[in-house]
C-alpha positions as CSV (number, residue, x, y, z in Angstrom):
1,X,40.9,16.6,22.7
2,X,42.9,13.4,23.2
3,X,43.3,10.7,20.6
4,X,42.7,7.4,22.3
5,X,43.6,4.0,20.8
6,X,41.7,1.2,22.5
7,X,43.6,-2.1,22.1
8,X,42.2,-5.6,22.6
9,X,44.5,-8.6,21.9
10,X,45.0,-9.0,18.2
11,X,42.1,-6.7,17.1
12,X,42.9,-3.5,15.2
13,X,42.9,-0.5,17.6
14,X,39.6,1.4,17.8
15,X,40.2,5.2,17.7
16,X,38.2,7.6,19.8
17,X,38.5,11.4,20.5
18,X,37.7,12.1,24.2
19,X,38.5,15.0,26.5
20,X,40.0,12.7,29.1
21,X,41.5,9.2,29.3
22,X,39.9,6.4,31.2
23,X,41.6,5.1,34.3
24,X,42.9,1.6,35.0
25,X,40.0,-0.5,36.3
26,X,37.3,1.5,34.4
27,X,34.7,-0.5,32.5
28,X,33.8,0.7,29.0
29,X,31.7,-0.5,26.1
30,X,33.0,-0.4,22.5
31,X,30.7,-2.1,20.0
32,X,33.7,-2.6,17.6
33,X,35.3,-4.9,20.2
34,X,32.2,-6.7,21.3
35,X,31.9,-4.4,24.3
36,X,28.1,-3.9,24.2
37,X,27.4,-7.5,25.2
38,X,30.7,-8.2,27.0
39,X,32.0,-5.1,28.8
40,X,35.7,-4.2,28.6
41,X,38.0,-3.3,31.5
42,X,41.0,-1.0,31.2
43,X,44.2,-2.6,32.5
44,X,46.9,-0.3,31.1
45,X,47.1,3.3,29.8
46,X,50.2,4.5,28.0
47,X,50.6,8.2,27.1
48,X,52.8,9.3,24.2
49,X,53.7,12.8,23.2
50,X,53.4,16.0,25.1
51,X,51.5,18.7,23.2
52,X,49.4,16.5,21.0
53,X,49.2,13.5,23.3
54,X,47.9,10.1,22.0
55,X,46.9,7.5,24.5
56,X,47.0,3.7,24.1
57,X,44.3,2.1,26.3
58,X,44.6,-1.6,26.7
59,X,41.5,-3.5,27.6
60,X,40.3,-7.1,28.3
61,X,36.9,-8.6,28.6
62,X,35.5,-8.0,32.1
63,X,33.8,-10.6,34.1
64,X,30.3,-9.4,35.0
65,X,28.6,-10.5,38.2
66,X,24.8,-10.1,37.9
67,X,22.9,-10.1,41.2
68,X,20.4,-12.7,39.9
69,X,23.2,-15.1,38.8
70,X,25.5,-14.6,41.8
71,X,23.8,-17.3,43.9
72,X,22.8,-19.6,41.1
73,X,24.5,-22.9,40.9
74,X,26.8,-23.2,37.8
75,X,26.2,-26.4,35.8
76,X,29.1,-28.8,35.6
77,X,29.7,-31.5,33.0
78,X,27.9,-34.2,34.9
79,X,24.8,-32.0,35.3
80,X,24.9,-31.2,31.5
81,X,25.3,-34.9,30.6
82,X,22.4,-35.9,32.9
83,X,20.2,-33.2,31.4
84,X,21.0,-34.2,27.8
85,X,20.4,-37.9,28.6
86,X,17.0,-37.2,30.2
87,X,15.7,-34.9,27.5
88,X,17.3,-36.3,24.4
89,X,17.4,-39.9,25.2
């Protein structure tokens, strides 16, 4: 069993015990780091120790492309201002 320390920016590390380490580019979900609503992507993995290895896994928030939203036009500031003016006066 490996001791994994998941690190995200200035948050305290989240410790997990897994049989294998994730690879760079893998997407994971850690509720403690907001990963259920905003998936996390592994960008670095650092192994320390030989017999009782601990692994530091560095993650950042992953950009999620949903098929429904992919073709949708993203609102810009002018569109937002026009909408607010029309609906709120």
